[in-house]
N, C-alpha and C positions, 0 to 999 in steps of 0.2 A: 385394544380393550376399554370400552366407555363406562364409566361408572357415575352415576349422578351424586352430586354434591348435597349433601343438607343444609347447605348453607342458606340463608334467606338472601334472596336476590336485593338488589342495591334499591333504595324509594326514591322516586323523582317525579318531575311532573312528565304526565304521558303526552296530554294535548290531543285526549281522543284515543291515545292508542294505549289503553288498560291496561292489557296484557304483557308482563313483564318477561324480558327474555330467557330463556330456558339455559341457563349456564351450568354446564358440568364439567367433569375433570378427565382428561383423558391419561392413563396410566402409559408409561414407557420406561426407558432404561434411563437411569439418572446417570447425572453429567460425572462420569469418570476422572474428567481432567479438574474437578474440585478435590478428590481422594489423592490424584497423583502430586497437583500442585502441592497439597498440604506434606505428602511425604517427602517430595524433593526438598521444600524450605525445614523441614526436622533432620533431613538427614545433612543440610547443609550446616543446622546450627549443631550438631553432633560433632562434626568434622572440624568445624570452627573451636568448640569446646577441648576435643582432645589436642588439638594443635598447641592451646595455649595451656593445657593442663600441668607442665613442667613448671610453668612462671605461677600457676595459680599454686601449686602444692609450694613450692618456694618460698611465696609471700605468707602463706596460710599455716606451712608446718602439717599441712596432710600429706597423705601417700599420692603417688604419682597418677594414680587411676580413680582417686576418689570422687573427682568431677565427672569422669566422664561416666562411672557406673553410676551415679546418681543422675544424670542425665539421660541415659539408654532407660534405666528404670522408669522416669517419668515419660519417655516417649512410649514405653510398653504400655502405661495408664493412659496415656492419650489416645491411642489405637483402639484399647477397650471402650474409653467414653466416647470416642467416635462413633465404635460399632452400637453401643446401648442407645445412642440421641438418634442415630440413624434408621435403628429398628424398632423402637418403642413409636408407637402412633402418637403424631403430635396431638390428637385429642386427651391423649393421658396428660401430656407435657401441661395441657390445658386445664385439665381439671387439676391438677394438682399445683397450680401456682400458688395457692395458700400455705401448702406444706412446705415448698420451697422457700417461701418469704420468712416463716418461720423459722426455720431452719439456718438461713441466713442470719436473721436477727441474733440467733442463738451465737452462732460462731462469733459474729461482729460481738456482743455481749463479751463472751469467753476471752477474745484478742483483747477489750478494752481493759478488761478487770485484771489479766495476766502481768506481771512483771516484765518490763521490757529489755530486751538485748541491750547492753551498754554498747556494741557496736550499732546499732541501728534504735535509736531512743525515740521511737513511734509506737503507740498500740495498734498495729495492724497484723501480726502474727500470733496464730496459736501454735504453740510448740509442744511437741511432745516425742518423749523418746528419741532426741536427735533429729527428727523431723518438722517441718515447719509448715505452716497452710495460711494465706494471705486469703482472710475472710472478706474483701471485697472482691475477688473475682466470683466467688460464689453469690455474693452480692447484687453483682451486675447480671450473672444468667438468669437471678432470680427475678429481677426488676426486668429483664427482657420476655420473659415468659408473663408475669403479670401485666406489663405495661401492652404488650400487644393483645392480650384478652380485654383488658379493658377499653381499648382504643375499638377493637372488632365490635364490642357489646353497642358502643355508641354510635358506630355505624350504622348497625343494625336498626337500631332504635332512631337515627337520623339525628342526634343530638351532639355532636362533634362541636358543632360553635356554642353551645349552650354553656353559661357561664357558671351556674350552678352544678349541672351535671359535670363537666367537665375541666374547665378552666381552673376552678376553687380546687378540687381535689388533685389536680396534677400541682398546682402551686403549693399546696400542704404537704404533697409526698416531697418535692424538690427542697422545702424548709428541712423538712427531718433528713433526708438525704445530706444536705448540705452542713446542717449541725454535725450530724453524727461523722462523716467521712472527711470531711473538710477540715472541723473544727478540732472534735476529739481526736481522731488517726490523723490528722495532720496531713492529709491525701489530696491537696488540692489538684493533681494531675487526674487521678482517677474520678471525684468529681465531676470534672470537666468533659471525660467521654462520657459518664452517666447522664450530664445535660445535652450534651450534644446527639447521643443517641435516641434520647427521649423526644430532642427537638426535631429531628429530622422524622422519625416516626409518624408525630403527631401532625408536622407538614403533609405527610405521604397519605395520612388519614382523612385530610379535608380539613385541615383549621385553617380558617381565612388568615392571609396575610399581615393585615393590621391586628389582627388579636395576638399572631405570633409575635410579631413585634413589640406588643405591647409587654409580653410573658417574657421575651428576651432582655426588654429593658430594666425590668425587675432584677431578673436573674444576672443582668451585667453591674447593677449597683450592689447587689450582695455581693458578688467575685470581689468588687473594688474594697467592699468593706474586710472581707476575708484577708484580703491581701495587704490593706493597710494596718489592720489589727494584730499582724503579726510581723518585726521587723527583719526576720532572716528573709522573708519573701519579698518585701521592699528591695533587699540587700541584691536577690537573683535578679530581681528585675533592672537593677544597677548594674551588676554583672553582666546581664544581657547585651546593655547598650555601649558599654564599655569594657569590653571581657581582656583588652590586652593591658587595663590599668590595673589589674587585680589577678595578674599571672600566678603571683606567689601566695595568694591569700583567698579570696571568695570566689575567684576566675579561674583557680587551677584545674580542675576538671574539665572546664571549657576550653581553656589554651590548651591544655593536653589530648583533648579530642581532637582539636583543628590540628596539630602537630601530627597526631597518627594518620588522619584522614592525607594531610598532605605530603606523608612522607610514603604514601601508597605509590604515588606519581598514576602513569598510566597504566602500567602491568601490575602493579602490587609487587613485594617483596618476597611473596612467597609463604607457603604454609609454615617451613621451618625457620621464617626469619621474623623480624619485628621485635622491638624490647618495650614497646610499651605495658603489656602485660605484666612484667617483672616490677609492679609497684608504683610506675610514673602514672597509670590512668586508672582511677577509683573506678571500681565496679565496674571491671575490664570484661568479665562475664555476664554480666546482667545489661545495667543501664545504657554502659558504653560500649555495647557489642558491635553496632554497625562501623564504631570507628575502629574497634580490633580488624572487622572484617575488611574496610577500606584500605587499612595499612596492608594487608595480607594480598587483596587480591585487585587492589587500585581501581582506578576509574571504569575500565571496563567489567572488571568483576562486579562494581556497585551498580553500574545499568543493566547487567544480569539479574541482580538481586530487583532491582526495580521493576524488570520486566516481569518477574514471577510473580511480585506483589499486585503488580497492574493486571496480569491476566487473572490469577485470583480475584480481584475485586468485578472484574467485568464480568466473569461467569456468575458471582453472585447475583449481579445486577439483571444478568439474562433469567436468572430464576425467579427473581422478584418480581419481572416482567409478566413471567408466565405463569405463575402462582394462581391455584385455583380458586383461593378466596382469600378474605382479609387479614384473617389471624395469621394465615402461611405466609402472606405478602409482607405483613409489617413485622414478622418473625426474620425474615432473610434481610430486611432493611436495617432492621437491629443490629443482626451480626456483620452486617457490610460495615455498617459507621462503627463502630465497636472495633474491628481489626484495622480498619482503615484510619480512623482518628490514631489510633494508639501508636501505630507504624508511620505515620506523618508527626506525630510528637515526638519520639525517637530519634528518629532520620534527623528532624528538623531541628533537634538540640544538639546534635554530634555535628551539623554543620555550620553552626552559629546563625539559623535564620528563626529558631524560637528559645524561649527559655528553658534552662536544663529544669528536666521534671524527673522523679521517678517513674517512670513507665518505661515496662518492658519491650522488646520488638519482638511482635509476635510468631510464633513456631523457631527463633533464632535463639532469644537470650536462655540463660541457664535458669532454670527454676521450675520446680514440678508443677505448682498451683496455675502460673499463666497458661505453661503448655498444654496443661490437660482441658482446661475451661476453653480455651481458644479451639482445641480438637474438637471437645463436646458440642460448640456453639457450628461449628462447621458442618457438624454431623448434622444438625436440623435444617441446615441448609441442602445437605446431600439428600435428605429424606424428600423436601419438598419440589427437589428438581425430576422425582419421579414422575409429577403430576403436571399437567399445563390445562389453563382453563381451555375449555372450547365452547363455541356459539357456532350454532348451525348457519348453514348458509342464507336459509329463510330468516331466521332471527338476526342477522347481520345487516339483510336488507333492510329490515324493520327499524334496525338502530338507526342505519345511516338515514334512513327518511326522517325519524324523530331528531335527530341532529338538525337535519336541514329544516326542521319547523322551528327549532330552538337555537338560533343564530345568535341570540342575547347571550347564551351560555354555552363558552368555547371550551372549558376545561375537561378532557377527557383523559382516561388513562390506556394503556396499550396493555391487552393482555393476550400472550400466548398466539399472536397472528392475526387477533380479532381485536377492534376498539369495541371497550365497554364502558359508556361514558359514562360521567356523573354531572347529573343535570342541577345537584345543590348549588354549584357555583364556589366561589371564593369571592365574597362582599370585602 
């Protein structure tokens, strides 16, 4: 079934070939492996929470099934979120980006003004009737939709490289995001995820590498200021560089995480074994969940988990490659970076390759907010996977002839089995 896209064709130098190629979208079955992969990861997370629930109950004074029931509820909500984002057309999400931004801004404001929990002294959560909601997850989702729309409009207008139209608004947005999330909410990890997501999206949109490097240098400078201005962040860097020297103080969590990972050995201690969740490893159900997983399933289990994540990322990359228009492709790229960067940060911190940050392991860690929004973001990718960009054989031949006449511009993107060149180049 073939349906024509309303998206405007890319603009570029035609050198006598004035007619732009007819880009259409071919509808087909969605990539069900995306759903299957997410379900497997969610089940692994639920089983892991179930296995450590006695330890969590013992250390927190709650009932034995408290964490399991809450995680199961989060998974049910996550599946509902996946269904909604997979069914509601992307055009509606795009049209609602302002509403999403306003809702995310309001939730962030509520989190800032509400009193903090003494156990987590940071203005990141909206708490009500025993439930908590982390506002930054909604903010990342809203930024994803807005930024994909922002860049798609610039691509259509041919102003992606413009300082006034593109670079200046992006720098302004990053300053606001950094001031609120990194400074006020003390969440440098989530700020890094947002910056990475936006950076890769703008690269895919066609931002020249030189200009992107300038923006990256400015962001790196601001990040250094944000680290130096807060002594506890400098302490984390010192602990990362010398974890064994601070095992009884600032490096306690890093050392216990390495002990948990090492205790798993090749095959793991098993679901019913392991002691790190009994108060030894902080945040055993959340930030440190990979260390608990490695303790129970060992090196072999860890390789299997990494293979599941790698498969998910590979499928998303294939969907992005065949996306029918700029907006949907940028959405998929943003989701891919969002989930992969959080996975990298969480696992890297648990094995001593990265400094410790309060970043959850997607689909695995305990916590309703992150599970729901990761599922919602994956639902967007699942929806895009139903369509593939299509170029007719005649138009493909013309595209190849045009490219042969434009050897000075070698940049082109692969879409759905056909090459769809971008002759604007990267200067």
